[in-house]
N, C-alpha and C positions, 0 to 999 in steps of 0.2 A: 618043867620044873627045874630041869638042869639049867636053863638059861637063868633062872632066878638064882640059883645057888652061884653060878659064874659071876653074875652081877654083883650080888652081895659081895663076893670076895674082892672083885675089881673095885667096887666103890669104898671098901673098907680102908684103903690107901689114900683117899681124897682128902684134901685139907679139912681140918675141924670145923672151920667155918662154913663149910658146904653142908655140913650134918643135916640141917633143916632147909637146905635149899635143893641144890641139884641132886644130892645123894636121896633125899627123901623123895622128889620127884620120880627119880629113876627107879627106885625101888618100888614104890607104889604101881608104877606102869608096868613093872615086870611081873609082880605079883597078880596084877590084873588079869593078865593073859591066861594062866592055867585056871584062874578062879572063874572066869567069865565061860571058858569052855566047860568046866565042871559044872556050873550051874545051867547053863543050856542044855547039856547032856541030860541033866535031872528034870527037866521041865516036861519031857515026854511028848514032845511034838517037834517035827522037824523045822516048822516055822519058827518056833521060839528058838530052837537050836540055832538057826542061821543067824537070828537076830543077836544072839550072844556072841556066836563066832565073828560077827561083823564088829561088835565092840571089841573084842580080842584083838582082831587085826588092827583096829584103830589104836590100840595101847601099844602094839607092836610098832606102829609107825611114829608114834610119839616116843618111844624109847630109842628108835632110830635116830631121830633128830637129837635127843638128849645125849646119846652116846657120841654124836659126832660134835656137839658142843662140848663135852667133856675132853674130848681129843684135842680140840682147837684150843682149849684152855691149858692144855698141858697136863690135865689129872689122869688121863690115860695115854700110856706110851705107845701101846699098839692095839687100837681097836679094832683091827682086822678080823681077828676071831669072834668076837662079839657080833660085829656086823655080817660075819658070814652065818652065824647062828640066826640072827634075825631074818636074814634073806632066806634061808632055809625053812624057817617056821612061816613067813610070809607066803612062800610057795605051798606049804602043806595046808595051811588054813584056807587058802584060796581054792584049792583043790577039794577040801572038804566041804567048803560053802557050795562049790559047784555041784557036787555030789548030793547035798541035801536039798538044793533048789530042784534039782531034777526030781528028786523024791517027792516034793511038794506038788510039782506038775503032773505027776503020775496019778 
């Protein structure tokens, strides 16, 4: 959820004409991450949890691409901290997926 807050803050400075373009896509992808983790956790089975974790990880990958596009377009002056956060979350999600998959196999 901290990533969502940081991303909202970063995209608030984007040009107004991007409000319904890149800003909207980035915000939806960011919000999708914790939302899918929460939904998967609430499903009650490891298999369902993994499915939603994979969706969250896909949203992170989508957001990574969008952050890089925003940086290339000059909308983000320093995307490094956001990209670092995304990488850390990718690693954490991958680890959690691995643990949950082992739980399924047991």
